[in-house]
TORPA-4810 file (N, C-alpha, C, O; in nm, 3 decimals):
<nodes>
NODE_1_-5.590_-1.520_-3.628_-5.411_-1.559_-3.679_-5.350_-1.606_-3.552_-5.372_-1.567_-3.437_M
NODE_2_-5.268_-1.700_-3.596_-5.195_-1.761_-3.443_-5.036_-1.710_-3.496_-4.999_-1.697_-3.613_R
NODE_3_-4.956_-1.686_-3.368_-4.836_-1.663_-3.382_-4.751_-1.785_-3.284_-4.770_-1.816_-3.166_L
NODE_4_-4.632_-1.849_-3.406_-4.590_-1.964_-3.320_-4.455_-1.905_-3.290_-4.418_-1.817_-3.369_S
NODE_5_-4.357_-1.943_-3.171_-4.274_-1.859_-3.176_-4.144_-1.977_-3.126_-4.162_-2.020_-3.012_L
NODE_6_-4.048_-2.020_-3.182_-3.952_-2.118_-3.112_-3.794_-2.045_-3.113_-3.760_-1.961_-3.196_A
NODE_7_-3.705_-2.096_-3.004_-3.600_-2.071_-2.985_-3.526_-2.165_-3.019_-3.562_-2.280_-2.994_V
NODE_8_-3.404_-2.141_-3.084_-3.375_-2.278_-3.169_-3.188_-2.223_-3.145_-3.130_-2.133_-3.205_V
NODE_9_-3.133_-2.316_-3.038_-2.990_-2.295_-3.025_-2.913_-2.339_-3.147_-2.943_-2.442_-3.208_P
NODE_10_-2.786_-2.239_-3.191_-2.725_-2.264_-3.299_-2.590_-2.354_-3.264_-2.535_-2.373_-3.155_T
NODE_11_-2.564_-2.393_-3.370_-2.396_-2.498_-3.344_-2.303_-2.368_-3.281_-2.309_-2.258_-3.337_V
NODE_12_-2.229_-2.387_-3.176_-2.114_-2.294_-3.146_-2.172_-2.251_-3.023_-2.256_-2.313_-2.958_G
NODE_13_-2.111_-2.120_-2.990_-2.119_-2.035_-2.894_-2.273_-2.029_-2.809_-2.373_-1.972_-2.853_S
NODE_14_-2.266_-2.098_-2.684_-2.393_-2.060_-2.621_-2.481_-1.960_-2.603_-2.597_-1.946_-2.563_S
NODE_15_-2.345_-1.860_-2.668_-2.445_-1.706_-2.653_-2.546_-1.682_-2.751_-2.659_-1.633_-2.738_R
NODE_16_-2.477_-1.733_-2.867_-2.592_-1.695_-3.000_-2.701_-1.825_-3.009_-2.693_-1.947_-3.005_Q
NODE_17_-2.824_-1.706_-3.028_-2.951_-1.836_-3.066_-3.021_-1.788_-3.185_-3.012_-1.669_-3.217_R
NODE_18_-3.085_-1.866_-3.248_-3.129_-1.816_-3.374_-3.294_-1.825_-3.325_-3.333_-1.882_-3.224_A
NODE_19_-3.365_-1.766_-3.409_-3.516_-1.730_-3.363_-3.630_-1.776_-3.503_-3.616_-1.725_-3.614_V
NODE_20_-3.697_-1.839_-3.484_-3.764_-1.892_-3.594_-3.897_-1.856_-3.564_-3.947_-1.908_-3.464_Q
NODE_21_-4.000_-1.736_-3.666_-4.117_-1.707_-3.608_-4.210_-1.752_-3.737_-4.187_-1.723_-3.854_V
NODE_22_-4.305_-1.821_-3.694_-4.382_-1.867_-3.780_-4.524_-1.803_-3.782_-4.592_-1.809_-3.680_S
NODE_23_-4.568_-1.745_-3.885_-4.720_-1.706_-3.894_-4.798_-1.801_-3.981_-4.770_-1.831_-4.097_T
NODE_24_-4.932_-1.858_-3.887_-5.013_-1.921_-3.932_-5.136_-1.851_-3.939_-5.167_-1.769_-3.853_H
NODE_25_-5.226_-1.885_-4.058_-5.364_-1.824_-4.043_-5.433_-1.952_-4.012_-5.395_-2.066_-4.040_V
NODE_26_-5.540_-1.913_-3.950_-5.629_-2.022_-3.925_-5.712_-2.034_-4.007_-5.742_-1.944_-4.086_S
NODE_27_-5.779_-2.178_-4.003_-5.871_-2.182_-4.087_-6.037_-2.115_-4.068_-6.126_-2.105_-4.152_S
NODE_28_-6.035_-2.083_-3.946_-6.128_-2.019_-3.924_-6.143_-1.857_-3.945_-6.238_-1.783_-3.919_N
NODE_29_-6.010_-1.829_-4.005_-6.035_-1.672_-4.014_-6.079_-1.589_-4.159_-6.030_-1.597_-4.272_H
NODE_30_-6.157_-1.531_-4.123_-6.234_-1.492_-4.249_-6.161_-1.348_-4.305_-6.146_-1.248_-4.235_C
NODE_31_-6.126_-1.359_-4.426_-6.104_-1.196_-4.488_-5.939_-1.225_-4.518_-5.890_-1.327_-4.470_G
NODE_32_-5.874_-1.152_-4.581_-5.721_-1.152_-4.582_-5.672_-1.019_-4.508_-5.730_-0.911_-4.516_T
NODE_33_-5.551_-1.046_-4.433_-5.532_-0.892_-4.372_-5.464_-0.821_-4.466_-5.417_-0.861_-4.572_L
NODE_34_-5.464_-0.682_-4.404_-5.444_-0.592_-4.492_-5.298_-0.548_-4.487_-5.237_-0.606_-4.397_S
NODE_35_-5.252_-0.495_-4.530_-5.051_-0.466_-4.580_-5.035_-0.389_-4.407_-4.942_-0.425_-4.335_S
NODE_36_-5.114_-0.309_-4.370_-5.088_-0.234_-4.226_-5.124_-0.354_-4.130_-5.048_-0.346_-4.033_K
NODE_37_-5.187_-0.436_-4.120_-5.192_-0.531_-4.006_-5.077_-0.591_-4.045_-4.977_-0.559_-3.981_E
NODE_38_-5.059_-0.686_-4.150_-4.969_-0.791_-4.180_-4.813_-0.695_-4.132_-4.730_-0.770_-4.079_T
NODE_39_-4.767_-0.546_-4.143_-4.688_-0.524_-4.108_-4.632_-0.489_-3.960_-4.518_-0.483_-3.913_H
NODE_40_-4.798_-0.462_-3.891_-4.786_-0.455_-3.754_-4.766_-0.543_-3.666_-4.709_-0.526_-3.558_A
NODE_41_-4.831_-0.683_-3.726_-4.833_-0.857_-3.685_-4.626_-0.877_-3.660_-4.548_-0.921_-3.575_N
NODE_42_-4.622_-0.802_-3.812_-4.467_-0.846_-3.810_-4.334_-0.766_-3.703_-4.232_-0.816_-3.656_R
NODE_43_-4.382_-0.643_-3.695_-4.318_-0.578_-3.598_-4.336_-0.621_-3.444_-4.254_-0.592_-3.356_I
NODE_44_-4.445_-0.687_-3.425_-4.475_-0.749_-3.284_-4.418_-0.849_-3.238_-4.381_-0.870_-3.122_L
NODE_45_-4.409_-0.927_-3.345_-4.332_-1.068_-3.389_-4.210_-1.069_-3.369_-4.157_-1.150_-3.293_S
NODE_46_-4.146_-0.980_-3.433_-3.976_-0.936_-3.418_-3.961_-0.896_-3.289_-3.853_-0.936_-3.244_I
NODE_47_-4.022_-0.835_-3.214_-4.012_-0.766_-3.068_-4.016_-0.843_-2.928_-3.945_-0.831_-2.828_A
NODE_48_-4.123_-0.925_-2.959_-4.140_-1.066_-2.917_-4.035_-1.152_-2.917_-3.984_-1.175_-2.808_F
NODE_49_-3.983_-1.216_-3.031_-3.865_-1.255_-3.041_-3.740_-1.250_-3.010_-3.672_-1.351_-2.987_A
NODE_50_-3.681_-1.080_-3.004_-3.576_-1.044_-2.950_-3.584_-1.050_-2.800_-3.481_-1.074_-2.737_L
NODE_51_-3.732_-1.023_-2.720_-3.743_-1.042_-2.585_-3.707_-1.196_-2.524_-3.653_-1.218_-2.415_S
NODE_52_-3.749_-1.291_-2.618_-3.732_-1.416_-2.587_-3.572_-1.428_-2.599_-3.522_-1.502_-2.513_L
NODE_53_-3.494_-1.377_-2.679_-3.340_-1.382_-2.716_-3.257_-1.324_-2.587_-3.164_-1.377_-2.526_M
NODE_54_-3.324_-1.197_-2.564_-3.242_-1.171_-2.438_-3.277_-1.248_-2.309_-3.185_-1.264_-2.229_S
NODE_55_-3.377_-1.288_-2.285_-3.373_-1.392_-2.183_-3.318_-1.537_-2.180_-3.290_-1.597_-2.077_L
NODE_56_-3.306_-1.582_-2.297_-3.223_-1.684_-2.303_-3.080_-1.691_-2.315_-3.013_-1.794_-2.328_S
NODE_57_-3.019_-1.516_-2.306_-2.881_-1.536_-2.341_-2.882_-1.492_-2.161_-2.781_-1.536_-2.105_A
NODE_58_-2.962_-1.427_-2.082_-2.947_-1.412_-1.938_-2.946_-1.590_-1.883_-2.873_-1.629_-1.792_C
NODE_59_-2.993_-1.634_-1.920_-2.995_-1.771_-1.846_-2.858_-1.836_-1.892_-2.825_-1.917_-1.805_A
NODE_60_-2.788_-1.833_-1.969_-2.691_-1.915_-2.038_-2.588_-1.830_-1.975_-2.478_-1.883_-1.985_S
NODE_61_-2.584_-1.714_-1.912_-2.493_-1.633_-1.850_-2.505_-1.603_-1.720_-2.551_-1.489_-1.707_R
NODE_62_-2.478_-1.666_-1.595_-2.557_-1.612_-1.478_-2.495_-1.508_-1.433_-2.386_-1.502_-1.490_P
NODE_63_-2.510_-1.407_-1.348_-2.473_-1.297_-1.320_-2.342_-1.311_-1.223_-2.347_-1.372_-1.116_P
NODE_64_-2.237_-1.254_-1.269_-2.099_-1.277_-1.189_-2.091_-1.186_-1.049_-2.126_-1.068_-1.052_Q
NODE_65_-2.054_-1.235_-0.956_-2.007_-1.179_-0.833_-1.953_-1.036_-0.864_-1.882_-1.008_-0.961_A
NODE_66_-1.993_-0.955_-0.775_-1.942_-0.815_-0.797_-1.791_-0.816_-0.742_-1.778_-0.862_-0.629_A
NODE_67_-1.689_-0.777_-0.798_-1.561_-0.747_-0.781_-1.514_-0.646_-0.717_-1.510_-0.539_-0.777_T
NODE_68_-1.476_-0.654_-0.606_-1.432_-0.553_-0.494_-1.309_-0.499_-0.507_-1.213_-0.575_-0.504_T
NODE_69_-1.291_-0.366_-0.522_-1.158_-0.296_-0.535_-1.114_-0.229_-0.420_-1.183_-0.140_-0.372_V
NODE_70_-0.999_-0.265_-0.368_-0.975_-0.234_-0.263_-0.940_-0.089_-0.262_-0.896_-0.031_-0.361_P
NODE_71_-0.966_-0.020_-0.125_-1.023_0.118_-0.095_-0.820_0.175_-0.092_-0.733_0.110_-0.034_A
NODE_72_-0.802_0.281_-0.157_-0.643_0.353_-0.141_-0.589_0.331_-0.026_-0.660_0.331_0.074_P
NODE_73_-0.472_0.310_-0.019_-0.436_0.295_0.165_-0.308_0.418_0.156_-0.222_0.459_0.077_R
NODE_74_-0.349_0.438_0.264_-0.257_0.587_0.318_-0.099_0.508_0.293_-0.076_0.390_0.266_G
NODE_75_0.013_0.646_0.316_0.153_0.570_0.306_0.168_0.495_0.399_0.101_0.510_0.501_A
NODE_76_0.256_0.399_0.388_0.289_0.306_0.494_0.457_0.338_0.497_0.524_0.396_0.412_T
NODE_77_0.501_0.279_0.629_0.612_0.312_0.663_0.761_0.302_0.591_0.873_0.347_0.617_S
NODE_78_0.691_0.195_0.459_0.827_0.183_0.401_0.871_0.307_0.284_0.979_0.347_0.239_S
NODE_79_0.694_0.352_0.258_0.706_0.480_0.170_0.751_0.580_0.244_0.843_0.653_0.208_E
NODE_80_0.688_0.592_0.354_0.793_0.717_0.440_0.920_0.692_0.476_0.985_0.779_0.533_Q
NODE_81_0.962_0.593_0.454_1.127_0.567_0.482_1.201_0.617_0.370_1.310_0.670_0.388_C
NODE_82_1.130_0.603_0.206_1.157_0.681_0.113_1.201_0.858_0.114_1.265_0.915_0.026_M
NODE_83_1.147_0.918_0.235_1.148_1.030_0.225_1.266_1.087_0.337_1.261_1.195_0.395_K
NODE_84_1.347_1.008_0.346_1.501_1.071_0.451_1.513_1.219_0.431_1.496_1.296_0.336_M
NODE_85_1.532_1.226_0.497_1.575_1.421_0.527_1.671_1.436_0.634_1.699_1.359_0.725_S
NODE_86_1.718_1.558_0.602_1.836_1.627_0.692_1.793_1.743_0.672_1.845_1.793_0.573_D
NODE_87_1.701_1.825_0.737_1.670_1.954_0.734_1.720_2.054_0.831_1.721_2.026_0.951_R
NODE_88_1.756_2.150_0.795_1.791_2.286_0.927_1.684_2.349_0.995_1.593_2.408_0.937_A
NODE_89_1.694_2.336_1.120_1.601_2.423_1.205_1.578_2.535_1.184_1.458_2.561_1.177_I
NODE_90_1.677_2.650_1.166_1.677_2.762_1.120_1.841_2.800_1.089_1.945_2.766_1.147_S
NODE_91_1.813_2.891_0.967_1.925_2.969_0.955_2.006_3.049_1.032_2.128_3.057_1.035_N
NODE_92_1.884_3.133_1.121_1.933_3.266_1.184_1.986_3.209_1.299_2.055_3.290_1.360_E
NODE_93_1.976_3.043_1.376_1.966_3.022_1.491_2.083_3.020_1.563_2.125_2.923_1.499_Q
NODE_94_2.188_3.046_1.653_2.289_3.082_1.698_2.363_2.922_1.685_2.306_2.814_1.701_A
NODE_95_2.465_2.939_1.660_2.568_2.795_1.687_2.553_2.726_1.814_2.542_2.785_1.921_A
NODE_96_2.554_2.629_1.805_2.513_2.500_1.958_2.642_2.502_2.050_2.759_2.484_2.018_P
NODE_97_2.594_2.525_2.154_2.695_2.521_2.200_2.691_2.350_2.303_2.741_2.333_2.414_T
NODE_98_2.657_2.301_2.263_2.641_2.165_2.359_2.614_2.054_2.214_2.561_2.090_2.109_T
NODE_99_2.661_1.929_2.242_2.626_1.824_2.148_2.481_1.786_2.215_2.471_1.838_2.326_N
NODE_100_2.370_1.710_2.180_2.245_1.700_2.164_2.129_1.627_2.044_2.090_1.674_1.937_K
NODE_101_2.102_1.528_2.095_1.997_1.443_2.007_1.837_1.424_2.104_1.829_1.433_2.227_I
NODE_102_1.755_1.404_2.037_1.630_1.391_2.101_1.536_1.325_2.001_1.549_1.342_1.880_Q
NODE_103_1.411_1.224_2.071_1.324_1.175_1.956_1.203_1.281_1.971_1.133_1.292_2.072_V
NODE_104_1.190_1.348_1.868_1.062_1.400_1.820_0.948_1.319_1.839_0.856_1.333_1.920_L
NODE_105_0.970_1.214_1.736_0.817_1.120_1.703_0.903_0.995_1.667_1.017_0.999_1.620_T
NODE_106_0.834_0.887_1.696_0.892_0.767_1.638_0.757_0.691_1.602_0.663_0.692_1.680_V
NODE_107_0.752_0.614_1.455_0.629_0.553_1.426_0.693_0.405_1.389_0.794_0.406_1.317_T
NODE_108_0.638_0.271_1.436_0.525_0.308_1.573_0.593_0.389_1.710_0.710_0.413_1.740_P
NODE_109_0.462_0.419_1.778_0.537_0.457_1.896_0.585_0.378_1.988_0.553_0.259_1.993_P
NODE_110_0.646_0.420_2.053_0.709_0.339_2.172_0.623_0.242_2.234_0.509_0.288_2.241_A
NODE_111_0.631_0.141_2.276_0.549_0.051_2.360_0.446_-0.061_2.276_0.381_-0.163_2.301_G
NODE_112_0.481_0.049_2.132_0.377_-0.067_2.046_0.417_-0.204_1.989_0.532_-0.188_1.948_S
NODE_113_0.380_-0.325_1.967_0.424_-0.447_1.896_0.467_-0.436_1.761_0.425_-0.348_1.685_S
NODE_114_0.540_-0.512_1.734_0.627_-0.488_1.660_0.679_-0.630_1.568_0.738_-0.715_1.636_V
NODE_115_0.665_-0.657_1.445_0.681_-0.763_1.400_0.850_-0.749_1.270_0.909_-0.644_1.248_Q
NODE_116_0.884_-0.877_1.215_0.996_-0.815_1.135_0.980_-0.716_1.007_1.072_-0.649_0.959_E
NODE_117_0.833_-0.719_0.956_0.823_-0.634_0.884_0.803_-0.467_0.896_0.799_-0.388_0.802_S
NODE_118_0.793_-0.440_1.025_0.775_-0.316_1.070_0.933_-0.240_1.040_1.049_-0.281_1.046_T
NODE_119_0.865_-0.099_1.002_0.979_-0.007_0.962_0.995_0.103_1.063_0.919_0.193_1.027_V
NODE_120_1.052_0.132_1.159_1.085_0.264_1.242_1.096_0.354_1.169_1.167_0.338_1.070_L
NODE_121_1.037_0.469_1.189_1.069_0.589_1.133_1.053_0.703_1.257_0.950_0.737_1.316_V
NODE_122_1.159_0.738_1.270_1.190_0.826_1.378_1.246_0.963_1.321_1.335_0.978_1.238_A
NODE_123_1.168_1.061_1.388_1.236_1.206_1.376_1.298_1.242_1.480_1.247_1.206_1.586_D
NODE_124_1.412_1.313_1.486_1.537_1.312_1.577_1.577_1.443_1.526_1.605_1.451_1.406_L
NODE_125_1.586_1.570_1.617_1.638_1.661_1.652_1.755_1.652_1.726_1.764_1.571_1.818_V
NODE_126_1.857_1.738_1.691_2.037_1.745_1.692_2.076_1.876_1.711_2.014_1.975_1.670_Y
NODE_127_2.191_1.877_1.779_2.252_2.000_1.777_2.406_1.944_1.759_2.441_1.841_1.817_D
NODE_128_2.485_2.010_1.682_2.663_1.961_1.665_2.743_2.119_1.730_2.746_2.233_1.684_V
NODE_129_2.799_2.058_1.853_2.886_2.159_1.853_3.051_2.204_1.794_3.144_2.125_1.810_K
NODE_130_3.065_2.308_1.741_3.237_2.295_1.682_3.153_2.187_1.529_3.212_2.082_1.502_D
NODE_131_3.049_2.215_1.459_3.010_2.142_1.332_3.102_2.163_1.265_3.166_2.268_1.260_F
NODE_132_3.126_2.034_1.187_3.240_2.011_1.051_3.170_1.914_0.960_3.145_1.795_0.984_N
NODE_133_3.144_1.978_0.856_3.046_1.913_0.731_3.136_1.778_0.733_3.257_1.786_0.754_S
NODE_134_3.070_1.652_0.711_3.117_1.557_0.672_3.182_1.432_0.798_3.231_1.320_0.788_G
NODE_135_3.146_1.542_0.933_3.223_1.450_1.034_3.102_1.373_1.120_3.129_1.316_1.226_K
NODE_136_3.010_1.375_1.084_2.853_1.357_1.187_2.764_1.253_1.097_2.731_1.253_0.979_Y
NODE_137_2.746_1.187_1.178_2.600_1.092_1.150_2.520_1.031_1.256_2.580_1.004_1.359_I
NODE_138_2.384_1.002_1.250_2.289_0.962_1.328_2.261_0.829_1.319_2.187_0.796_1.227_V
NODE_139_2.299_0.751_1.389_2.288_0.592_1.395_2.167_0.542_1.486_2.111_0.621_1.562_I
NODE_140_2.141_0.455_1.480_2.020_0.343_1.558_2.119_0.238_1.624_2.204_0.191_1.549_A
NODE_141_2.119_0.189_1.782_2.165_0.116_1.835_2.088_0.012_1.906_2.039_0.052_2.011_Q
NODE_142_2.061_-0.131_1.872_1.959_-0.172_1.965_2.063_-0.274_2.050_2.173_-0.317_2.015_F
NODE_143_1.992_-0.295_2.170_2.066_-0.367_2.277_2.088_-0.508_2.248_2.009_-0.558_2.168_D
NODE_144_2.184_-0.588_2.302_2.187_-0.740_2.291_2.205_-0.769_2.411_2.204_-0.680_2.495_T
NODE_145_2.224_-0.891_2.442_2.176_-0.956_2.570_2.334_-0.988_2.632_2.343_-1.077_2.716_N
NODE_146_2.454_-0.916_2.589_2.556_-0.889_2.623_2.586_-0.783_2.690_2.565_-0.685_2.619_T
NODE_147_2.625_-0.755_2.793_2.623_-0.627_2.845_2.729_-0.517_2.749_2.824_-0.554_2.679_S
NODE_148_2.686_-0.393_2.767_2.793_-0.329_2.682_2.796_-0.316_2.521_2.851_-0.234_2.448_G
NODE_149_2.722_-0.418_2.496_2.707_-0.423_2.335_2.599_-0.394_2.279_2.496_-0.450_2.315_R
NODE_150_2.599_-0.304_2.183_2.464_-0.337_2.086_2.513_-0.332_1.960_2.634_-0.332_1.938_S
NODE_151_2.427_-0.329_1.871_2.434_-0.376_1.719_2.303_-0.318_1.655_2.194_-0.311_1.712_T
NODE_152_2.332_-0.280_1.536_2.222_-0.219_1.406_2.226_-0.351_1.289_2.204_-0.332_1.169_D
NODE_153_2.251_-0.455_1.334_2.219_-0.588_1.236_2.327_-0.524_1.133_2.439_-0.475_1.146_G
NODE_154_2.222_-0.553_1.007_2.285_-0.537_0.877_2.266_-0.400_0.818_2.328_-0.364_0.718_T
NODE_155_2.205_-0.346_0.863_2.180_-0.204_0.863_2.307_-0.105_0.779_2.416_-0.160_0.797_F
NODE_156_2.316_-0.008_0.715_2.402_0.026_0.643_2.378_0.192_0.597_2.479_0.253_0.562_N
NODE_157_2.256_0.258_0.599_2.234_0.385_0.538_2.228_0.514_0.660_2.132_0.542_0.732_S
NODE_158_2.318_0.558_0.657_2.377_0.670_0.753_2.439_0.747_0.671_2.562_0.741_0.665_Y
NODE_159_2.357_0.845_0.583_2.429_0.950_0.543_2.467_1.089_0.630_2.388_1.128_0.717_P
NODE_160_2.604_1.170_0.600_2.614_1.247_0.665_2.539_1.366_0.675_2.474_1.427_0.590_L
NODE_161_2.561_1.389_0.795_2.457_1.517_0.857_2.503_1.669_0.779_2.621_1.694_0.751_L
NODE_162_2.415_1.741_0.756_2.458_1.851_0.655_2.454_2.002_0.739_2.482_2.117_0.705_K
NODE_163_2.405_1.942_0.864_2.340_2.096_0.944_2.406_2.098_1.068_2.436_1.984_1.103_Y
NODE_164_2.444_2.201_1.160_2.515_2.212_1.299_2.405_2.199_1.380_2.424_2.172_1.499_A
NODE_165_2.258_2.218_1.326_2.133_2.201_1.425_2.004_2.177_1.331_1.961_2.270_1.264_S
NODE_166_1.941_2.050_1.327_1.868_1.995_1.254_1.751_1.920_1.305_1.703_1.917_1.419_G
NODE_167_1.710_1.848_1.174_1.558_1.767_1.258_1.608_1.625_1.118_1.585_1.636_0.998_I
NODE_168_1.659_1.537_1.167_1.649_1.436_1.090_1.586_1.307_1.077_1.553_1.267_1.189_Y
NODE_169_1.556_1.230_0.988_1.446_1.143_0.984_1.531_1.008_0.953_1.583_0.989_0.844_R
NODE_170_1.538_0.931_1.044_1.566_0.775_1.027_1.479_0.685_0.998_1.369_0.685_1.054_L
NODE_171_1.509_0.600_0.912_1.392_0.496_0.901_1.467_0.354_0.901_1.556_0.323_0.822_C
NODE_172_1.423_0.287_0.987_1.529_0.136_1.018_1.452_0.018_1.050_1.415_-0.031_1.156_F
NODE_173_1.429_-0.038_0.847_1.323_-0.199_0.895_1.413_-0.284_0.998_1.535_-0.300_1.002_P
NODE_174_1.315_-0.330_1.074_1.340_-0.428_1.177_1.400_-0.559_1.133_1.434_-0.639_1.221_L
NODE_175_1.416_-0.586_1.010_1.416_-0.696_0.924_1.596_-0.701_0.976_1.658_-0.794_1.027_T
NODE_176_1.634_-0.587_0.944_1.791_-0.564_0.976_1.803_-0.636_1.096_1.916_-0.686_1.103_D
NODE_177_1.747_-0.656_1.173_1.825_-0.676_1.331_1.754_-0.793_1.385_1.796_-0.834_1.493_V
NODE_178_1.631_-0.870_1.318_1.526_-0.922_1.371_1.637_-1.067_1.400_1.644_-1.116_1.513_W
NODE_179_1.709_-1.116_1.296_1.744_-1.247_1.357_1.907_-1.185_1.401_1.988_-1.271_1.437_I
NODE_180_1.934_-1.100_1.400_2.077_-1.072_1.462_2.109_-1.163_1.590_2.037_-1.185_1.688_A
NODE_181_2.256_-1.214_1.556_2.289_-1.320_1.684_2.281_-1.211_1.829_2.338_-1.102_1.834_P
NODE_182_2.208_-1.263_1.928_2.234_-1.210_2.052_2.132_-1.093_2.063_2.126_-1.035_2.172_D
NODE_183_2.059_-1.056_1.972_1.975_-0.946_1.994_1.880_-0.961_2.114_1.812_-1.060_2.139_I
NODE_184_1.885_-0.859_2.177_1.810_-0.885_2.285_1.627_-0.827_2.284_1.597_-0.712_2.252_K
NODE_185_1.540_-0.920_2.321_1.374_-0.914_2.293_1.323_-0.933_2.435_1.356_-1.017_2.519_K
NODE_186_1.229_-0.828_2.440_1.165_-0.737_2.338_1.289_-0.638_2.309_1.388_-0.625_2.381_P
NODE_187_1.260_-0.565_2.176_1.370_-0.520_2.103_1.387_-0.389_2.192_1.288_-0.330_2.235_L
NODE_188_1.537_-0.340_2.221_1.551_-0.186_2.290_1.612_-0.128_2.213_1.705_-0.191_2.162_S
NODE_189_1.590_0.014_2.168_1.663_0.091_2.091_1.705_0.191_2.117_1.606_0.244_2.167_V
NODE_190_1.816_0.293_2.123_1.834_0.406_2.138_1.901_0.498_1.995_1.886_0.445_1.885_R
NODE_191_1.954_0.601_2.001_1.942_0.724_1.870_2.076_0.778_1.901_2.098_0.845_2.002_F
NODE_192_2.179_0.744_1.797_2.296_0.831_1.880_2.358_0.905_1.768_2.364_0.878_1.648_M
NODE_193_2.404_1.007_1.839_2.478_1.119_1.763_2.626_1.055_1.759_2.681_1.022_1.864_L
NODE_194_2.685_1.040_1.642_2.814_1.019_1.608_2.917_1.084_1.559_2.905_1.146_1.453_N
NODE_195_3.031_1.082_1.625_3.158_1.180_1.500_3.225_1.077_1.458_3.230_0.975_1.526_K
NODE_196_3.286_1.087_1.341_3.375_0.980_1.246_3.502_1.095_1.298_3.495_1.218_1.295_I
NODE_197_3.595_1.026_1.338_3.732_1.080_1.331_3.830_1.036_1.223_3.793_0.950_1.144_D
NODE_198_3.971_1.097_1.210_4.048_1.114_1.112_4.051_0.945_1.062_4.056_0.917_0.942_N
NODE_199_4.046_0.833_1.174_4.100_0.733_1.112_3.941_0.623_1.070_3.926_0.501_1.064_A
NODE_200_3.836_0.755_1.046_3.732_0.692_0.994_3.613_0.572_1.104_3.509_0.510_1.085_H
NODE_201_3.705_0.590_1.212_3.595_0.550_1.354_3.484_0.618_1.382_3.488_0.737_1.351_H
NODE_202_3.382_0.576_1.434_3.286_0.688_1.515_3.231_0.653_1.645_3.167_0.554_1.681_N
NODE_203_3.267_0.747_1.702_3.198_0.733_1.849_3.096_0.835_1.873_3.093_0.943_1.813_H
NODE_204_2.998_0.791_1.976_2.878_0.873_2.004_2.873_0.983_2.107_2.893_0.958_2.226_A
NODE_205_2.847_1.110_2.062_2.885_1.213_2.146_2.743_1.280_2.212_2.725_1.384_2.276_I
NODE_206_2.669_1.196_2.176_2.501_1.217_2.234_2.409_1.077_2.217_2.420_0.989_2.131_A
NODE_207_2.323_1.087_2.324_2.254_0.947_2.301_2.084_0.994_2.355_2.068_1.077_2.444_I
NODE_208_1.983_0.933_2.292_1.866_0.958_2.344_1.843_0.845_2.461_1.928_0.760_2.489_T
NODE_209_1.749_0.854_2.507_1.677_0.757_2.587_1.626_0.619_2.528_1.566_0.623_2.421_D
NODE_210_1.642_0.520_2.578_1.620_0.372_2.523_1.416_0.402_2.458_1.342_0.496_2.486_R
NODE_211_1.392_0.302_2.386_1.261_0.284_2.348_1.275_0.147_2.326_1.367_0.086_2.272_L
NODE_212_1.155_0.101_2.386_1.147_-0.036_2.388_1.006_-0.081_2.305_0.908_-0.008_2.310_S
NODE_213_1.005_-0.196_2.237_0.897_-0.237_2.155_0.888_-0.404_2.147_0.980_-0.467_2.094_F
NODE_214_0.792_-0.459_2.193_0.734_-0.574_2.217_0.725_-0.653_2.122_0.651_-0.603_2.038_P
NODE_215_0.760_-0.748_2.092_0.723_-0.868_1.940_0.600_-0.883_1.962_0.557_-0.902_2.076_L
NODE_216_0.499_-0.873_1.822_0.409_-0.904_1.812_0.400_-1.058_1.782_0.289_-1.111_1.767_N
</nodes>
């Protein structure tokens, strides 16, 4: 017996295929196939036809390039900036006798190259003598090319301090000062502890050292 197999494409989707299986009994075949032999040959033919269909489908659909899934990123400066905080150092600490502000940490570190999209995240420790709630803020001030003048550009998010002694996180997007008129470059910033008077003006009562950031 001779088996002939043909893969015939159908009209429509290239993914669909019809398979014709023909069974021919050669003229020199003697006798009649038993029902078991016929059934076995039919199963073999179908299995072979299915294999051809699978190969044909693979040929019509070339393997696609693997998709790369980006690895999860850690917290960005902008995300850190959403976690602004003002927390007391200790409820048992004695009342401050001086006004003070110091930089604990700053990200990126001072001296790092920065760009317009950079967000400075500074953790600052402060003490306020004769503290009065609603009267004190911590601000950032960048040097300008005009002597004695500094600026924070368009930034205006300065919540009032809650404690006489605490740690305050100030997040400052540099885009707020990047194109400010007369801004000095490389950027140079100081953080100030300011008191608000009855006329709603504020003036510095303690200032940190300057931190410099060259431009990227």
